N, C-alpha and C positions, 0 to 999 in steps of 0.2 A: 384138528379135524381136517379132512380133505374135502374141499369144496370146489364145485364147478359153477361158473356163472355164464349162462348163455345169453349173449348180447352185451356189447361194450359201449352202449350209449350212456347217457347221463346217469341213469339209475344203476345199470350194470357195472360200470367202471368204479363208481363211488362205493357200491356194495362190495365188490371184490377187493378193492384196495383197503377198505376199512376192516374187512374180515382178516385180511393178511396182517394188518397192523396189530391184531390181538393174538398173533401166533399161528393162525391157520394157514394151511397150504392151499393156495387158490389158483385155479386155472380158469382164465377168462377165454371164452370161445366166441368168435365172430366169423361170419362168412366173407367179410370184406378183407381180402388178403393184404391190400395196401395199408389199411388201417392197422391190422395186426402187425405187419412188418415195422410200421412206425413205432408202435408201442414196444415191440421187442428192442428197438433202437433207443428207447427212452423218451420218445416224443408222445406227449399226451394229446389226444384229439379234442379234448374239451378244456375249458378253463373253469376252474372252481377253486376259490381260495383255500390253501392248505393241502390240496390234493397232490400237488407236485412233490412235496416233501415226503409224504407217505408213499407215493408211487415209487419214487427213487429209492427210498430206504428198503422197501419190500421187494423190489425187483433185484436190487444188489444182493440182498440176503437170500434170494431164491425162493421166497414164499409167494411171489406173484409172477405167474407165467401166462403166456398167450399162445393161442393156436387157432387155426381155421378148421381143425379136424375134430368133429364132435365125438367120434368114437374114442380117440386118444384123450380128449379133454375130460371125459366123464369116467374113464376107466377106473381110477382109484377113488373117485368122489363118493362120499357118504351122502352128501346133500347136493342137489343140483338146483340152482336158482334159474328161473326163466325170467329174464329181464329184457323182453322183446317189445318192439313197438306195437301199439294198438291204435293206429290212426282211425279217426272217425269215418264211418262209411257214409254213403250218400244220404242215408236216413238219420245220421247222427249217432248210430250205435257203434260200439267198438268193433274194429275189424280184427278178428282173432286168427286170421290165416297164418301168421308167423308163429304164434304160440302153438296152434294145433298142428302145424307142419313139423315143428321140432318135436312135439309130443309123439307124433306118428313115427318119426325117425327113432326116437328114444326107445320105443317099443321093440324095435329090432336089435337094439344095442345092449340093453340091460341084461346082465348075466348074474348079478348079485344084488342084494337089497339096497335100494336107493330111496331117499326122500326127495320128491320133486316139489319145488316151491314156486307157486305163482307169485312173482314179485311185481309184475307189470300191473298197470291200472286196468282192471277187468271187471265186467259185470258179475253179479251174483249168478252162480251156476257154472262158472267157467271151470272150477275144479273138477266137476263131474265130467265135463267135456274133455278136459285134459286126461282124466283117468280113463275114459272110454277110448280115447285115441291111442294111449299107451297100451291098454289092455287088449286091443285088437291084435297086437303082435307080441304080447308078453304075458307071462304068468302073473296074476294079480298079487301073489304072495311075495313077489320081488320088489314091490314099490308101494309107497303111499304118496298121496298128493295133499299138499297143505297150502293154505292161503296165508300170505304174509305181506299185506299191503304196505307200500312205502309212503312216507310223509316228508320227503325231502323238499326243501325250498332252494331255488337257485340262489347262489351267493353265500349260502350258509349250509350247504348240503353235507359237508364233512362234519361240521359241528352237530347238525341234526342227527346224523348217523351215529357219531361217537357218543353223544349225550342225548339220547332220545327222550322225548316227553313221555312216551309209552311205546311198547312193542305189542303189536297185534298179531296173533297166530290163530288160525282157524283149523282145527283138526278134531277128529273123533277118536284118534289113536293115542293111547297113553305112551306108547313107545316113541311116537313122533314128538309128543309134547315134551318128554324128557330130553330128547336130543336137541330140540329147539331151545329149551331152557338153558341147556349147557352151552349152546352156541352163543346165545345172547347174554349170558351171565356177566361178562365183562362190561356190557353196555348199560346194565340196569343196577349196578352195585350201589348207586346213590339212592336207591329206594323207589325209583320210578316203576310203574306197573308194566 
């Protein structure tokens, strides 16, 4: 499958690299040009045991690429993961401005069907907000929004991703459910739900 991951922080880079490891073509997108250039040069901006081997193998084999251009990064993607920061606001609630900003941009860029996946740590109801932000500039028949929370722990994130205890996907669309099952099939072969 062709996948885009928006955000190359801890969750985004581990997610993109691990999906590439199972044979998917992944484009990781970030607004930080310096960070993207480092990754293109083979330098990983975070330390996570085992990540460097997967990163190196998949960049060399052309399955893991990086860009600062959102339009270019999502062009061929069937699935777009939003792995953006959600820092706590003054009242302790999650700040959704990065996610909703990208969702707003996506609305003007989507020209064929895409599945948009909330991977960031977000409160209940965020999928509806993301859907509305995209729908403001895009035909709703061209996308679905799904929730797919992450359960990575620092120090074992690659193992957590490659051998998950469980995978949680929230959608009301059977089309999306089939696509997400296909994507996660290599990770749940050991019988985990």
